[in-house]
N, C-alpha and C positions, 0 to 999 in steps of 0.2 A: 039477740040476733047476731048472725055472723054475715060477713060479706067479704068478698075479695076486692081489695081496693085497686082499681086500675086507672084512676084519674090523677095519680100523683106525678110530679115531674119525673122525667127519665133521668135518674141520678147518674147514669153512665156518661151523660153529656157534660157533667162537671168534672174538671180535672181530678183524678183519683189521688189526691195528695194524702199522705199518711199523716193527717193532722196530729194525732197523738201517738199512733203506733210507731211512726218513724222516730219519735223522741222517747219511746218507752222501752220496756224490757219484758221478756217472759221469764218466769222462774219462780220457784217457791220462795216465800219471804217470811221469815219468822219474827221480824221486828215488829213491835207494837207501834201504831201510828196514831193519827187523829181522826177527826170526823168531818165529813163533807157537810156543807150548808144544806139545810132542808129546803126542798123546792116547794112542797106543800104536803107534808107527810100525814098519813092517817094510820092509826095503830091502836093496839090494845094489848094488855097483858093477859096471860092465860096460865093458870096454875095446873092445868091438866098434864099429867106426866107424859113423857115421850112414848110414842107408839112402840109396843113390844116387837113390832115387825121391822123396826128400823135396823138397817145394817149396823154392825158395831163400829165400822169405820166411817165417821162423819166428817173428819177433817182431811186435809191434804196428806198425801203420802209422806213418809219420812224423807228427810232431805238434809244435806249438809248446808243449810241456809245460814247466812250470817247471824250472829247473836243479836239479841235485842239491843237497841240503843236508846238514848234519852231523847232523841229528836228524829224528825223524818229523814228518810234515806237521802243521800246526796245525789238526787236525780235531776239532771238539768235538761234543757231543751235540746242540747247538742248530743245527748247520749244516743248511741246507735243501738237499735234493737238487734238481737242476734238473728241470723238468717232463719227464716221459716221455710221448711221444705214443703213445696206444693207439688204434688205428683204431676208428671207430664200429662198423664191421662187421669181425669177426675175419677174418684172411687165409685161414682154413680152418675148416671145421666139424669137422675131425678133431681128436681129442685129441692133445696133445703127450705122447709116450711117454718116460718117464724110467726108465731101467734102473738099479736099485740093486744093485751088485755088492759084497756084504758077507757075512761068515760068520754063520751062525745056530747053529753047533755047534762044539765044540772049545774050546780054552782062551781064545779071543777072542770067544766067542759074545755075551757081554754088551756088548763094545765094538761089535760089528756091530749089535746090537739098538738101542742108544742112538744111534749115529750115524744109523741109518735113521730113527729117530723125529725126530731133529733136522732131517734133510733134509726130511721131510714137513711138519714144522711151519713151516719157512721158506717152502716152496713152496705149501702149501695145496692146494686142489682146482681152482684155476684161476689162470692168469696171462695178462694181456693179452687177456682175453676168450676164452681157449681152455682147455678142460678139461685137467687134468693126470692122466694115467693112469700108475700106478706098476707096474713090472714087476720083481719080486724075482728076482734071480739069485744062486744060492748060491755063494759063494766058498769053495773048498776050499784052505786054506793049504798042505796037504801034497801037492796035485796041481794045481799052477797051470795045467797044460796044459788042464784041464777048462774053464777060463774062456774059452779060445779058442773051444771048441765052443759054449759058451753065447752068446757074442757073435755068432758066425756064424749060429746058429739064431734069433737075435733081431735080424736086420738091419733090421727095421722100427722099432726103437727110435730116437728122435731124438737122445738124449744119454745118456751113461752117467756114473754118479757113484758114488764109494765107493772100494773097494780098500784092504784092510788090509795085505796081504802084498806085500813087494817082489818076491818071485818071481812073483806074479800080475801086477804092474805090468809087469815085463819081458816076461813071456810074452805079454801082450795088446798090447804096443806096436805090433808090425807089423800085427796084425789091425785095430786102431783106425785106424792110418795108411792102410791099404789100403781100409778101409771108408769113410774120410773122415767119421767120426762123432766128435763131441767127447767127450772123457773128462775129467772133473774128478776128480782124485785127492784124497780127503779125509784120507788117512792114510799110505800107503806112503812110505818115505823114500828109496828107491833113487834115486841121483843121476843115473843114465844117462838116464832119461826126460825130464829137463830139462837134460841135458848133451849128451854125444856123440850120443845117440839121440833128441834132442828132435824133436817133431813140431808142426806148426801146430794140431793138433787136441787136444793133451794139455796140461793145466794142472795144477798142484799147489796146493791150498789149505792144505796142511799145511807140512811142513818136510823137511829132509834131515839125514843124519848129520853132514855137514860143518858145518851151521849149529848143530847140537846141541853141537859141540865147540869151535868157533872162539873163543867168548867164555868158555865154562865152563871149558875147560882151564886157561887162565892164571889165572882167578879161583880155582880150586882150589889151584893152586900158591901163590898169594899169601896165601890165607886158611886152608888146611887142612893144609898140610905139603908136604914135598919128595918124598915117596914114597907110592905107592898100589898096591893090588891092584885088579883089575877082575873082574867076573863078569857073564855074560849067557848067554841060551840059545844053543845051538850051531846057529844058522841064519843066513841072510843078514843079517837085521835086527840080531841080537845082535852080530854082528861089526862091522857098520858103526856101530852106536850105542855101541860101546866103543872101536873103533879110532881114530875121529876125536877124541873127547875125550882119549884117551891120546896121540895125536900132538901135539895142541896143548898138553897138559900137559908133555910132554917138551921141546917147543920153547921153553916158558917157563923151563925149567931143572929140571923134575921128573924123577923116575925111576919107571918102572912095574916093580914087583917081580915080580908074577906075574899071569897072565890065565887065567881059568877059564871054560869053556864047557860047562856041563851040558846035557843034552838039553832041547828044548822040551817042556813038559808034565811036567817032572820032579816027583816027589812028595817026594823026600828029598834035601836038600842037605847032609847030615851030612859027607860026604867032603870037599866043597869048603870048608865052614866050618871043618873041622878043619885043613885046609891053611892057610887064611887066618889062623887063630889062631896058627899057628906062625911066620908071617913077621914081619918088623920094619917093615912098612909103617905110615905115619902114619894112613891112612884107606882106605876102600873105596868105589870107584865102581862102580855096577852099573845095568843096565837089565833090568827084568822088568815084565811087564804082566799084567793079569787075574788068573786063578787062580794063575799062577806068582808074581806079586808078593805075593799073600797068603801063600803058603808061604815065600817067600824072606825077607820082612821078619819074619814070625813066628819062623822058625827062627833067624834072625840074633840075635834077642833071647834066644831060649831058650838059645843057646850063650854068652850073656853078652857077645857082641861089641859090643853097643850101648853098653856101658860102657867098652870098650877102644878102639874105632876108630869114628870118625864114619862113618856110612853116608850116601852121597849118590848121586843118579842120576836116571834118567828114569822117569816113570810108576810109581814104586815105591808111592806112596800117592795115592789119589784117593777120590772120593765112593763109588765102587763097591767099594773094597777096605777102607777104614778101619774099617768096622763089624766085619769079621772079624779084622782085624789088632789092634784094640784098643790096649792100652797099648804094644804093640811098635812102633807107628807113631810114638810120641812122640820127637821129636828128629831124625827122618829129614829130610834136606834133599833138595829136588827142583828141577829146572828148572821154574820157575813156569808157571802157566797159569790156566785158569778155576777159579773157586770160588764157592760161594754167598755168600761174604763180600764179593764185589765189588759195590759199591753204585752202579753206574751206572744211569741210567734204562733203557738197553737191556737190561741184565742182569736188572733187576727185572721188566720186562715178559716177558722170555724165561722166567724161572722160573715166573711166574704162568701163562703160557699153556702151558708144558710140562705143568705139573700139571693144568691144566684139560683138556688134550687126552688125557693118558694116565693120570691118577690116580696119579702118582708124582712124586718129586722129580727135578728136573733134575740132570744130571751133566756132567762135563767132556766125555765122549764125545758127549753130546747137543749140547753147544755146538759141538763140532767139526763134527758133521753140519749144525748150523744155519748155521755159516759157509759151508759148501759149498752148502747150499740157497739161502742169500741171494745168493751169487754167481750161481747159475743164474737165480734169479728176476729179478735186476736185468739180466742179459744178455738174457733173454727179453723183458723190458719194453723194453729199449733198441732191439730190432729189431722192436717192435710185434707180437711173437708169430710172426714169420716165421722159424721155426727151420729150415724147408726150405732157406733160403738159408744153406747150411752155412758158407761162407767168411765171410759177414758175422756170423753167429752166433758162430763160433769167435773172430773178432777181438773181438767184443763182450765175450766172457768176459774176455779180457785187459785190457779197458778198465775193468772194474769197480773201484770204489774206495768204501770205506765205513768207518764207525766200528764197531769190533767191540764185543762184549759187555764187553770189558775197558776200553773207552774208548780204544783205540789205533787208529791208522790201518792199514787193510788195502789192499794193492795188489799187483800182480804185477810182477816184473821183465820188461820187454818183450822181453829177449833170451832168457832161459831159460824163461819161463812159470812160474817158481817164485815162490811167495808171499813177501812181505817183511813182517815185523812186529817185535815187540819182545820182549826176553828179561829175565827176572828170576830170582832164586833165592829159594825159599821154604823155611821150616822148619816142621814140624808141632809146634805148641806147645799146651800145655794152658792153658785159660782159667779164670777164677775160678769159672765154673759147672761145671767139670770136663770140658768138651768139648775135643776136639782139633781144631784147625783149622790150615790153612796160613797162615803169616804171612810177608809179604815181608821179606827181610833184606838184599837187594842188588838193584840194577839193573845189568844187564849191557849194556844198550843194543841197538843193531841188529846184525844179522848177515846177510850176503849170501853166497849160494853162487855162486861164479864159473862154475859149470857145466862145469868142466874135467875132471871125473872123475879127478882125481889120487888115486892110492891113498894111504891113510894112511901 
């Protein structure tokens, strides 16, 4: 179903501070960077060759960008963005229609809700002198083909953003390409859409399963032990986000003892946890998100496994889950990402404005949506609001570069259209006041997905 959402806070009432844009830069960037932390990504590999209808030019135009470096660009919160020319008279009186494709029900409803709020916060109610009109499109993770119909029935939308599920991303790829409408993926990890089936109209502001494993796998072998078990929901994302870390763990010299894939939305993990307790693995790597993460981490501790085997993984603990997980979250390690403890000027402003807009605390999923909304805002500004010039607007998305809420550099790989940022490992630790917060324990550096769709 679709609906125009008119019950959101009036974002123009919030001071329109350029949280990230004022600290960022627009421009093509050839340097390879790292990977952003995963909010709750869903994905799938696909060996199908690229569509023969795809235009030859899928990357950003040629540029005299700086040469690649060994580390992230020296982008600081004090860097000024170049002036963006906004026409005195908007190029059109029509609003820019932004289609937000995210779930509002099911195990990832909270993820979709907070990502949507972050997108709206970054974009506000107008950009480059044109009103922003939001069109909510319900993403059904269990029926991705429904998203094709939603896109086709909303062909007047100027740009689409969101997508939690990898199945959804794959399902809509050809529709987006044929419609020649930009899609900015804020979550789904499926490699093919920035690999063998990349399109000049599709960009990913999140990450891939490959990036989740390429640095973490070797780090786990060097720091946690030579053998591990893995567990994740039995769907595309669950496999991709365990298979790649397992692949790189084994390439480093480790051994995967057993892999478990309970159903998505599972309520009882007793059978899996009993099996894990009987293996001789050194630690357990897993990927669960949302309500599944609450149950997995809680039951892992109930079985006493938190005392026997280190638990590490993706999206296991965050601001949306830790309240329900309580003491069970203590000691869990995660691939790092956003947290309220990050004391950058951008993050402080983001948290204040998220609270002002929605009357609730900001979350990691809100920051994920905010990143995506920031990309769109800067791209719209760079073309002076002329989103009807689809080729220029799509290219402008790929040229966006800014300082994230974490104080890191954000930019896209011009070849794959996949985002590049920086990885860390965090551990949930108890503070003197009794609170549990993520504490960075290691820097993994940058990760780049080559876009080759090689199976794990």
